[in-house]
NUGUFI-950300 format. One record per residue (C-alpha): residue in one letter; chain; x negated, y, z negated. Coordinates in steps of 0.05 Angstrom, whole numbers. Example, Ala and Ser with C-alpha at 12.3 -4.5 7.8 and 13.67 -1.06 7.14 Angstrom:
BEGIN
{'A','A',{-246,-90,-156}},
{'S','A',{-273,-21,-143}},
REM end
This chain:
BEGIN
{'M','A',{976,-691,141}},
{'K','A',{974,-684,217}},
{'E','A',{982,-616,248}},
{'G','A',{1046,-609,287}},
{'V','A',{1057,-541,316}},
{'N','A',{1010,-481,320}},
{'F','A',{1043,-421,353}},
{'G','A',{975,-384,356}},
{'V','A',{978,-309,353}},
{'I','A',{1046,-278,363}},
{'D','A',{1053,-205,377}},
{'V','A',{1123,-189,350}},
{'S','A',{1117,-116,368}},
{'S','A',{1132,-132,440}},
{'L','A',{1193,-171,421}},
{'R','A',{1262,-150,399}},
{'S','A',{1288,-161,329}},
{'N','A',{1322,-230,315}},
{'A','A',{1289,-259,379}},
{'S','A',{1251,-324,370}},
{'T','A',{1197,-363,404}},
{'S','A',{1197,-437,405}},
{'K','A',{1150,-496,411}},
{'P','A',{1165,-570,417}},
{'L','A',{1146,-623,365}},
{'V','A',{1145,-693,394}},
{'V','A',{1153,-756,352}},
{'T','A',{1153,-828,376}},
{'S','A',{1187,-889,347}},
{'H','A',{1140,-949,339}},
{'S','A',{1192,-1002,321}},
{'N','A',{1267,-1020,329}},
{'G','A',{1320,-1003,281}},
{'I','A',{1296,-932,267}},
{'A','A',{1345,-874,264}},
{'L','A',{1329,-800,263}},
{'I','A',{1373,-769,209}},
{'G','A',{1350,-698,211}},
{'A','A',{1294,-646,199}},
{'K','A',{1286,-585,153}},
{'M','A',{1231,-537,136}},
{'R','A',{1199,-553,68}},
{'S','A',{1202,-483,45}},
{'I','A',{1279,-484,50}},
{'I','A',{1282,-553,17}},
{'E','A',{1241,-529,-44}},
{'D','A',{1283,-466,-44}},
{'R','A',{1223,-420,-40}},
{'S','A',{1260,-381,15}},
{'T','A',{1327,-382,49}},
{'T','A',{1348,-390,121}},
{'Q','A',{1356,-314,123}},
{'T','A',{1282,-299,107}},
{'A','A',{1242,-360,128}},
{'P','A',{1206,-346,195}},
{'F','A',{1208,-420,217}},
{'T','A',{1270,-462,234}},
{'V','A',{1276,-530,265}},
{'S','A',{1334,-563,302}},
{'V','A',{1347,-635,324}},
{'S','A',{1407,-680,332}},
{'P','A',{1413,-746,294}},
{'R','A',{1403,-807,339}},
{'A','A',{1380,-879,341}},
{'L','A',{1308,-888,365}},
{'P','A',{1293,-954,401}},
{'R','A',{1222,-974,399}},
{'G','A',{1176,-931,443}},
{'Q','A',{1227,-875,450}},
{'R','A',{1203,-804,443}},
{'V','A',{1245,-748,413}},
{'T','A',{1230,-673,417}},
{'L','A',{1246,-627,359}},
{'Q','A',{1251,-553,374}},
{'V','A',{1210,-512,323}},
{'N','A',{1227,-437,325}},
{'F','A',{1192,-376,297}},
{'V','A',{1246,-324,285}},
{'I','A',{1228,-249,291}},
{'R','A',{1268,-218,234}},
{'D','A',{1222,-159,228}},
{'R','A',{1183,-129,286}},
{'S','A',{1131,-101,237}},
{'L','A',{1114,-171,210}},
{'V','A',{1041,-183,202}},
{'G','A',{1002,-243,171}},
{'V','A',{989,-317,173}},
{'F','A',{1050,-362,162}},
{'S','A',{1052,-436,151}},
{'D','A',{1103,-487,131}},
{'H','A',{1117,-560,137}},
{'V','A',{1171,-595,178}},
{'E','A',{1199,-654,140}},
{'I','A',{1230,-703,191}},
{'Q','A',{1277,-755,158}},
{'F','A',{1286,-824,185}},
{'R','A',{1322,-886,162}},
{'N','A',{1296,-956,175}},
{'N','A',{1361,-995,184}},
{'A','A',{1326,-1062,181}},
{'I','A',{1306,-1052,107}},
{'S','A',{1361,-999,92}},
{'R','A',{1309,-948,68}},
{'N','A',{1297,-874,85}},
{'F','A',{1228,-845,97}},
{'V','A',{1200,-777,114}},
{'I','A',{1144,-754,161}},
{'C','A',{1113,-685,152}},
{'R','A',{1080,-642,204}},
{'T','A',{1048,-575,192}},
{'V','A',{1072,-510,226}},
{'R','A',{1029,-450,233}},
{'A','A',{1033,-380,265}},
{'E','A',{991,-316,262}},
{'V','A',{1028,-251,273}},
{'G','A',{996,-189,297}},
{'N','A',{966,-153,358}},
{'R','A',{915,-203,387}},
{'E','A',{870,-149,414}},
{'E','A',{867,-112,348}},
{'L','A',{858,-175,306}},
{'E','A',{799,-196,350}},
{'K','A',{765,-129,336}},
{'L','A',{774,-140,261}},
{'M','A',{752,-213,257}},
{'P','A',{682,-232,235}},
{'K','A',{628,-223,290}},
{'V','A',{589,-281,259}},
{'E','A',{626,-338,226}},
{'Y','A',{613,-342,151}},
{'H','A',{564,-393,125}},
{'R','A',{540,-402,54}},
{'P','A',{468,-376,51}},
{'A','A',{420,-436,43}},
{'P','A',{388,-439,-27}},
{'K','A',{316,-414,-27}},
{'P','A',{270,-463,-62}},
{'A','A',{215,-415,-78}},
{'P','A',{223,-383,-145}},
{'V','A',{211,-310,-160}},
{'V','A',{136,-303,-173}},
{'K','A',{107,-252,-220}},
{'A','A',{51,-233,-169}},
{'E','A',{36,-259,-101}},
{'V','A',{-31,-254,-62}},
{'M','A',{-20,-238,10}},
{'E','A',{-67,-260,64}},
{'T','A',{-61,-194,99}},
{'V','A',{-24,-127,85}},
{'G','A',{-9,-71,134}},
{'D','A',{-19,2,122}},
{'P','A',{31,32,71}},
{'W','A',{77,86,94}},
{'E','A',{59,155,75}},
{'N','A',{99,220,81}},
{'P','A',{55,268,123}},
{'R','A',{88,325,81}},
{'R','A',{70,293,16}},
{'V','A',{60,335,-45}},
{'T','A',{11,337,-101}},
{'W','A',{40,304,-162}},
{'K','A',{23,336,-227}},
{'K','A',{53,280,-268}},
{'Q','A',{39,208,-248}},
{'L','A',{95,156,-250}},
{'P','A',{68,90,-284}},
{'E','A',{82,22,-256}},
{'Y','A',{116,-9,-316}},
{'P','A',{105,-82,-293}},
{'V','A',{150,-137,-322}},
{'P','A',{115,-166,-385}},
{'E','A',{95,-240,-380}},
{'L','A',{137,-255,-443}},
{'V','A',{201,-230,-410}},
{'F','A',{185,-261,-342}},
{'N','A',{173,-332,-373}},
{'M','A',{232,-326,-417}},
{'V','A',{285,-317,-362}},
{'V','A',{259,-333,-293}},
{'G','A',{286,-401,-267}},
{'K','A',{326,-410,-329}},
{'N','A',{404,-413,-337}},
{'P','A',{424,-346,-364}},
{'K','A',{486,-376,-399}},
{'G','A',{439,-403,-455}},
{'L','A',{390,-345,-458}},
{'V','A',{428,-289,-488}},
{'E','A',{418,-306,-562}},
{'Q','A',{344,-323,-547}},
{'V','A',{331,-255,-514}},
{'K','A',{368,-220,-568}},
{'Q','A',{325,-253,-622}},
{'K','A',{258,-246,-587}},
{'L','A',{261,-183,-545}},
{'M','A',{315,-136,-574}},
{'P','A',{309,-93,-636}},
{'K','A',{355,-108,-695}},
{'K','A',{383,-39,-689}},
{'T','A',{381,14,-638}},
{'T','A',{350,77,-668}},
{'L','A',{309,134,-639}},
{'E','A',{245,93,-654}},
{'T','A',{272,29,-621}},
{'Y','A',{310,62,-565}},
{'G','A',{253,52,-515}},
{'Q','A',{243,-21,-532}},
{'Y','A',{317,-34,-525}},
{'W','A',{325,-3,-457}},
{'Q','A',{260,-25,-429}},
{'N','A',{277,-100,-438}},
{'L','A',{346,-91,-411}},
{'L','A',{314,-57,-349}},
{'F','A',{262,-114,-342}},
{'L','A',{319,-165,-343}},
{'E','A',{361,-127,-292}},
{'E','A',{299,-121,-247}},
{'L','A',{286,-195,-249}},
{'Q','A',{358,-210,-232}},
{'Q','A',{358,-163,-172}},
{'R','A',{295,-194,-146}},
{'E','A',{327,-262,-152}},
{'D','A',{389,-237,-116}},
{'L','A',{349,-205,-61}},
{'R','A',{320,-273,-42}},
{'R','A',{388,-295,-17}},
{'Y','A',{379,-248,40}},
{'S','A',{315,-280,64}},
{'M','A',{317,-294,141}},
{'D','A',{288,-351,179}},
{'G','A',{268,-353,253}},
{'V','A',{261,-277,263}},
{'S','A',{227,-251,327}},
{'L','A',{177,-192,324}},
{'S','A',{158,-149,384}},
{'K','A',{95,-106,385}},
{'H','A',{105,-30,397}},
{'G','A',{37,4,396}},
{'R','A',{8,-9,328}},
{'L','A',{76,-27,296}},
{'Y','A',{119,-90,301}},
{'Y','A',{194,-83,314}},
{'C','A',{244,-129,280}},
{'K','A',{315,-119,304}},
{'S','A',{346,-167,256}},
{'L','A',{328,-132,192}},
{'L','A',{385,-82,195}},
{'Q','A',{434,-134,216}},
{'V','A',{436,-170,151}},
{'P','A',{508,-167,121}},
{'G','A',{511,-143,52}},
{'L','A',{450,-98,54}},
{'A','A',{491,-37,37}},
{'E','A',{524,1,-20}},
{'K','A',{497,-22,-86}},
{'R','A',{466,-82,-53}},
{'P','A',{394,-75,-29}},
{'S','A',{382,-39,38}},
{'V','A',{318,-34,79}},
{'I','A',{287,35,74}},
{'V','A',{223,66,98}},
{'G','A',{165,47,53}},
{'D','A',{192,-21,35}},
{'L','A',{144,-80,34}},
{'I','A',{169,-140,75}},
{'K','A',{138,-208,67}},
{'V','A',{128,-244,133}},
{'R','A',{106,-318,145}},
{'L','A',{101,-359,207}},
{'H','A',{166,-399,212}},
{'G','A',{161,-460,169}},
{'E','A',{96,-437,134}},
{'Q','A',{102,-441,58}},
{'R','A',{33,-418,33}},
{'V','A',{6,-360,76}},
{'T','A',{44,-294,68}},
{'H','A',{30,-229,103}},
{'G','A',{56,-161,79}},
{'G','A',{85,-108,125}},
{'Y','A',{109,-38,106}},
{'V','A',{171,-7,138}},
{'H','A',{146,56,176}},
{'R','A',{208,72,215}},
{'I','A',{282,53,223}},
{'D','A',{319,68,287}},
{'G','A',{390,47,267}},
{'R','A',{385,-23,297}},
{'G','A',{321,-48,267}},
{'A','A',{257,-31,230}},
{'F','A',{186,-19,252}},
{'L','A',{133,-53,208}},
{'S','A',{60,-39,198}},
{'L','A',{23,-107,196}},
{'H','A',{-52,-120,189}},
{'Y','A',{-91,-126,253}},
{'D','A',{-105,-199,235}},
{'F','A',{-33,-214,231}},
{'P','A',{-17,-276,275}},
{'H','A',{27,-251,329}},
{'A','A',{40,-282,398}},
{'R','A',{99,-284,448}},
{'G','A',{147,-340,428}},
{'L','A',{129,-345,354}},
{'T','A',{183,-334,302}},
{'Y','A',{174,-313,230}},
{'D','A',{211,-321,161}},
{'V','A',{223,-257,128}},
{'E','A',{232,-242,53}},
{'F','A',{252,-174,25}},
{'T','A',{218,-144,-36}},
{'L','A',{252,-100,-88}},
{'N','A',{241,-24,-88}},
{'R','A',{219,-13,-159}},
{'L','A',{219,63,-157}},
{'P','A',{286,71,-189}},
{'F','A',{267,25,-247}},
{'R','A',{201,61,-259}},
{'R','A',{237,126,-264}},
{'Q','A',{287,96,-314}},
{'H','A',{230,67,-354}},
{'Q','A',{197,136,-356}},
{'A','A',{261,168,-380}},
{'V','A',{276,119,-439}},
{'L','A',{204,123,-462}},
{'T','A',{202,200,-464}},
{'Q','A',{169,222,-530}},
{'D','A',{195,295,-529}},
{'P','A',{229,319,-594}},
{'V','A',{289,337,-550}},
{'K','A',{305,264,-545}},
{'Q','A',{340,262,-612}},
{'R','A',{390,316,-589}},
{'F','A',{414,278,-528}},
{'L','A',{408,206,-550}},
{'F','A',{439,212,-619}},
{'P','A',{472,281,-622}},
{'D','A',{492,307,-690}},
{'W','A',{548,357,-681}},
{'S','A',{518,387,-620}},
{'H','A',{561,434,-577}},
{'V','A',{549,398,-511}},
{'T','A',{604,414,-465}},
{'A','A',{638,354,-433}},
{'T','A',{680,342,-371}},
{'T','A',{702,404,-333}},
{'T','A',{713,419,-259}},
{'L','A',{641,413,-243}},
{'V','A',{637,453,-177}},
{'E','A',{678,509,-206}},
{'A','A',{636,513,-269}},
{'I','A',{573,519,-227}},
{'Q','A',{603,574,-184}},
{'Q','A',{627,612,-243}},
{'L','A',{559,606,-280}},
{'Y','A',{525,633,-216}},
{'A','A',{574,690,-208}},
{'R','A',{563,710,-279}},
{'D','A',{487,708,-277}},
{'N','A',{448,705,-209}},
{'D','A',{385,685,-247}},
{'V','A',{416,622,-278}},
{'R','A',{383,558,-257}},
{'I','A',{426,495,-249}},
{'L','A',{411,423,-231}},
{'A','A',{471,380,-208}},
{'C','A',{462,305,-203}},
{'A','A',{504,243,-186}},
{'P','A',{490,170,-182}},
{'S','A',{500,163,-107}},
{'N','A',{481,205,-45}},
{'S','A',{552,209,-24}},
{'A','A',{574,241,-92}},
{'A','A',{514,288,-90}},
{'D','A',{532,308,-19}},
{'N','A',{603,324,-40}},
{'I','A',{578,370,-94}},
{'A','A',{529,406,-50}},
{'T','A',{573,415,11}},
{'R','A',{625,450,-35}},
{'L','A',{570,497,-59}},
{'K','A',{544,521,8}},
{'N','A',{573,591,0}},
{'M','A',{514,603,-46}},
{'G','A',{469,608,14}},
{'R','A',{407,573,39}},
{'S','A',{360,615,-3}},
{'N','A',{393,594,-69}},
{'L','A',{419,522,-57}},
{'L','A',{374,461,-45}},
{'R','A',{401,392,-30}},
{'M','A',{339,352,-47}},
{'N','A',{336,282,-17}},
{'A','A',{290,222,-27}},
{'T','A',{239,222,28}},
{'T','A',{262,150,45}},
{'R','A',{334,172,60}},
{'E','A',{351,165,134}},
{'Y','A',{371,232,162}},
{'E','A',{388,205,230}},
{'T','A',{443,160,204}},
{'L','A',{482,215,166}},
{'Q','A',{556,217,184}},
{'P','A',{599,257,201}},
{'P','A',{559,305,244}},
{'E','A',{579,363,199}},
{'L','A',{542,330,143}},
{'K','A',{480,325,185}},
{'Q','A',{485,398,200}},
{'F','A',{493,414,126}},
{'H','A',{428,377,111}},
{'T','A',{394,414,167}},
{'D','A',{411,479,133}},
{'F','A',{405,461,60}},
{'G','A',{357,403,58}},
{'L','A',{281,399,73}},
{'I','A',{267,362,137}},
{'Y','A',{210,358,188}},
{'P','A',{200,321,255}},
{'D','A',{183,248,244}},
{'P','A',{112,239,275}},
{'E','A',{126,164,285}},
{'G','A',{194,174,318}},
{'D','A',{242,219,352}},
{'G','A',{283,240,293}},
{'M','A',{274,279,229}},
{'R','A',{254,260,158}},
{'Y','A',{261,291,90}},
{'Y','A',{203,318,48}},
{'Y','A',{195,343,-24}},
{'P','A',{179,416,-37}},
{'D','A',{117,437,-72}},
{'L','A',{125,469,-141}},
{'Q','A',{125,540,-116}},
{'T','A',{179,526,-65}},
{'F','A',{221,486,-112}},
{'S','A',{221,541,-165}},
{'K','A',{253,591,-114}},
{'Y','A',{321,554,-115}},
{'K','A',{373,573,-165}},
{'V','A',{416,511,-154}},
{'V','A',{388,442,-138}},
{'V','A',{433,382,-122}},
{'T','A',{403,312,-119}},
{'T','A',{415,239,-142}},
{'C','A',{399,219,-215}},
{'V','A',{341,177,-191}},
{'T','A',{310,232,-145}},
{'A','A',{319,279,-204}},
{'G','A',{254,248,-231}},
{'V','A',{217,286,-176}},
{'P','A',{217,355,-205}},
{'S','A',{179,332,-268}},
{'G','A',{127,297,-224}},
{'L','A',{118,363,-186}},
{'G','A',{103,399,-250}},
{'V','A',{170,430,-267}},
{'K','A',{172,439,-342}},
{'P','A',{229,420,-388}},
{'G','A',{276,478,-397}},
{'H','A',{266,504,-324}},
{'F','A',{341,492,-314}},
{'D','A',{392,528,-360}},
{'W','A',{445,477,-342}},
{'I','A',{443,404,-320}},
{'F','A',{507,374,-293}},
{'I','A',{517,300,-283}},
{'D','A',{577,283,-239}},
{'E','A',{609,213,-241}},
{'A','A',{569,200,-306}},
{'G','A',{611,140,-323}},
{'Q','A',{588,101,-262}},
{'A','A',{514,103,-276}},
{'A','A',{474,62,-328}},
{'E','A',{449,103,-387}},
{'P','A',{374,104,-367}},
{'E','A',{394,129,-296}},
{'V','A',{432,187,-325}},
{'L','A',{376,204,-373}},
{'I','A',{324,214,-317}},
{'P','A',{344,288,-307}},
{'I','A',{365,299,-377}},
{'L','A',{303,274,-412}},
{'S','A',{250,298,-362}},
{'L','A',{278,368,-352}},
{'S','A',{315,390,-415}},
{'N','A',{292,428,-478}},
{'H','A',{329,454,-537}},
{'N','A',{361,510,-497}},
{'T','A',{386,468,-437}},
{'N','A',{462,457,-433}},
{'V','A',{482,389,-408}},
{'V','A',{551,373,-378}},
{'L','A',{572,301,-364}},
{'A','A',{631,299,-317}},
{'G','A',{668,234,-307}},
{'D','A',{720,185,-331}},
{'H','A',{694,132,-379}},
{'K','A',{760,93,-372}},
{'Q','A',{748,79,-299}},
{'L','A',{694,37,-264}},
{'G','A',{628,32,-301}},
{'P','A',{557,19,-275}},
{'I','A',{544,-43,-232}},
{'I','A',{497,-89,-269}},
{'H','A',{472,-152,-238}},
{'S','A',{437,-188,-296}},
{'P','A',{490,-228,-338}},
{'I','A',{442,-224,-397}},
{'S','A',{429,-149,-397}},
{'K','A',{505,-136,-383}},
{'V','A',{525,-174,-448}},
{'L','A',{471,-137,-488}},
{'G','A',{497,-68,-469}},
{'H','A',{471,-49,-402}},
{'S','A',{540,-40,-370}},
{'T','A',{559,11,-424}},
{'S','A',{550,80,-390}},
{'Y','A',{520,139,-428}},
{'L','A',{586,175,-421}},
{'F','A',{625,117,-453}},
{'R','A',{574,111,-510}},
{'L','A',{581,184,-526}},
{'M','A',{657,182,-523}},
{'E','A',{656,129,-577}},
{'M','A',{621,175,-624}},
{'E','A',{660,214,-677}},
{'M','A',{634,280,-653}},
{'Y','A',{666,267,-584}},
{'D','A',{734,247,-611}},
{'E','A',{779,274,-556}},
{'L','A',{838,283,-606}},
{'G','A',{798,332,-648}},
{'K','A',{805,292,-711}},
{'K','A',{730,283,-722}},
{'G','A',{696,326,-671}},
{'Q','A',{710,395,-645}},
{'K','A',{769,393,-598}},
{'D','A',{758,432,-532}},
{'V','A',{685,446,-554}},
{'T','A',{650,378,-552}},
{'V','A',{700,349,-504}},
{'V','A',{741,385,-451}},
{'K','A',{793,336,-425}},
{'L','A',{821,351,-356}},
{'R','A',{895,335,-365}},
{'R','A',{926,361,-301}},
{'N','A',{927,309,-246}},
{'F','A',{929,336,-175}},
{'R','A',{930,270,-138}},
{'N','A',{992,230,-157}},
{'H','A',{1067,231,-156}},
{'E','A',{1091,233,-229}},
{'A','A',{1120,163,-223}},
{'I','A',{1053,134,-198}},
{'L','A',{1016,171,-254}},
{'Q','A',{1063,144,-309}},
{'F','A',{1031,75,-319}},
{'P','A',{957,94,-324}},
{'N','A',{977,155,-366}},
{'E','A',{1011,114,-417}},
{'Q','A',{964,57,-417}},
{'F','A',{896,91,-415}},
{'Y','A',{904,166,-430}},
{'S','A',{952,168,-490}},
{'G','A',{1005,202,-449}},
{'D','A',{962,266,-442}},
{'L','A',{960,273,-366}},
{'I','A',{1007,322,-332}},
{'A','A',{1029,314,-260}},
{'G','A',{1003,377,-227}},
{'A','A',{1006,359,-154}},
{'D','A',{1047,400,-105}},
{'P','A',{1117,366,-104}},
{'M','A',{1122,384,-30}},
{'T','A',{1064,336,-18}},
{'T','A',{1077,282,-69}},
{'G','A',{1151,280,-54}},
{'R','A',{1146,279,21}},
{'L','A',{1167,206,28}},
{'V','A',{1224,210,-20}},
{'G','A',{1287,191,16}},
{'W','A',{1250,154,70}},
{'I','A',{1294,95,89}},
{'K','A',{1232,51,103}},
{'M','A',{1218,50,27}},
{'P','A',{1250,-7,-13}},
{'N','A',{1276,47,-61}},
{'P','A',{1278,113,-24}},
{'N','A',{1274,152,-88}},
{'F','A',{1213,116,-117}},
{'P','A',{1146,130,-85}},
{'V','A',{1113,60,-87}},
{'K','A',{1121,4,-39}},
{'F','A',{1094,-64,-56}},
{'H','A',{1083,-99,8}},
{'G','A',{1059,-171,9}},
{'V','A',{1016,-195,68}},
{'I','A',{1005,-268,77}},
{'G','A',{936,-262,110}},
{'K','A',{870,-298,106}},
{'D','A',{807,-274,71}},
{'Q','A',{746,-272,118}},
{'R','A',{673,-264,106}},
{'E','A',{618,-240,155}},
{'D','A',{559,-285,166}},
{'T','A',{526,-291,96}},
{'S','A',{559,-230,66}},
{'P','A',{589,-241,-4}},
{'S','A',{644,-190,9}},
{'Y','A',{715,-210,31}},
{'F','A',{762,-175,78}},
{'N','A',{829,-187,106}},
{'P','A',{843,-168,176}},
{'Y','A',{918,-174,172}},
{'E','A',{922,-128,111}},
{'V','A',{880,-75,153}},
{'L','A',{930,-84,211}},
{'E','A',{989,-78,163}},
{'V','A',{961,-12,133}},
{'K','A',{952,14,204}},
{'Y','A',{1023,0,224}},
{'I','A',{1051,31,161}},
{'V','A',{1009,94,173}},
{'E','A',{1033,97,244}},
{'E','A',{1104,92,221}},
{'I','A',{1095,146,171}},
{'L','A',{1064,193,223}},
{'S','A',{1118,177,272}},
{'S','A',{1172,189,219}},
{'I','A',{1143,255,200}},
{'S','A',{1147,279,272}},
{'R','A',{1220,260,276}},
{'G','A',{1241,277,204}},
{'F','A',{1250,223,152}},
{'S','A',{1325,226,150}},
{'Q','A',{1330,202,223}},
{'S','A',{1277,147,215}},
REM end
């Protein structure tokens, strides 16, 4: 079907309501005896909309069309709502009659318009047009011999480890079973050959180790999609600078990101056999500085192919946790009527424990840096001498946002001037320094550091895990199994009915890797939240009062997921502020369902979608709300 009319981008905010903009659509008769009967928009013909709501209209007068005569139809875009945003398309069906054979026929032409502010839409559009990443022919290899390797990055403030972290390499049996194979047909085979028949205290390590191996292999495979071809390197002293490394869409969030200490594989462009290894020594916000061997083939004008390697440290710490042989393991993995306190207001609990006993020692963990930062910043009234926000040495201090967060880390973190750059870096304390702090906040993975420093199990009286439903079980167990004894109190805070851990391997996901520790415990009889089997308000403390939502918004999830236990506790002056606003479809109901006919976009090779028109619509609604607040809703 040929395109007929494209209105391009229309900024309706500058036009008055019920105005219209028009474009011509020209058709030509190629034979005698043709008559134009009329024209309609298909959306109206199929009764998907009415003339009152359809943005497009068409007008033309019936007439005879001798051979060669051209006729112009007027296609209109009617502005019925000045806040209209989105991509609109329709079809004009032009009806003709061939009098020579007494038969009617129809010609269709497409009509399209994009509605929004052109300047704002351009800012939101992809900077690089999406293209599907080319498949990488090279398979994941178990080990690769590199021609040359640069100097590994070492923290100048490195500590002496009292307890070494083993490598835990992927066994050949697991590697050969899954690499290069279709995962759809492997679940049963993996289950039969690798997994224990029953998960007990004795088989727990085997069960989780194999799931971790499967997940690692999948993440290594996924990482190959981000390989880059034709990259330029420039020499800066003894380091090589690669600007492109940090411009890879998708290297963020739970997807891999380049951090200091990573090993990057580098080949001359087009070379398949000879690989060189370079370690990331510094990141400046735009690119990465690599240490490559002095024999690395570098010359002006040469380009290189880059492949990323997986940071195995999180996996190694999870392996170490699930293989713990301490007798305390039984208490936390398969509890038997233990009085472990469950979800409570974590920050308030920490503050009250500290207020009651200034000698109490507390470790608070979360799966992500952002969640750990949220806990720590709310505890800053404890003072610098008592509170430590411990960070991985590879975390980038200079990229912290907002500025207030950077200042917090300056006060409550451990940083030093980067000898290879202009910024600051994190370092780990030694055992003596660490032991001075009463409250330590860190991520679950970095919570493996204290044990390596020599901190003994039982050092902390309390261990809190926030957002426990969002982390895989081995990740949550890093702090619990490495730092607990029979006297340690463990609190899991989270909601097992919301988002669980992100698992990449379809095999390990099916075999239980996506079930969080919190979810598994909540399925046990002793943690029965209704108190029929367990000890109500002892083994489980359920936070019933909701401080975020209007009662009408809370009603559906409350009935569907929380057995009607939740109580609307938010301030009615806040949740009811929009009640009565005439811009709401129902002024007395606090939800507005607003459809936007937009277009999903993707950036370069990123797997994530975004819709600029939805962003623009949200912006307009927020501006409308703020404007109405200033005037008073009743006058809006």
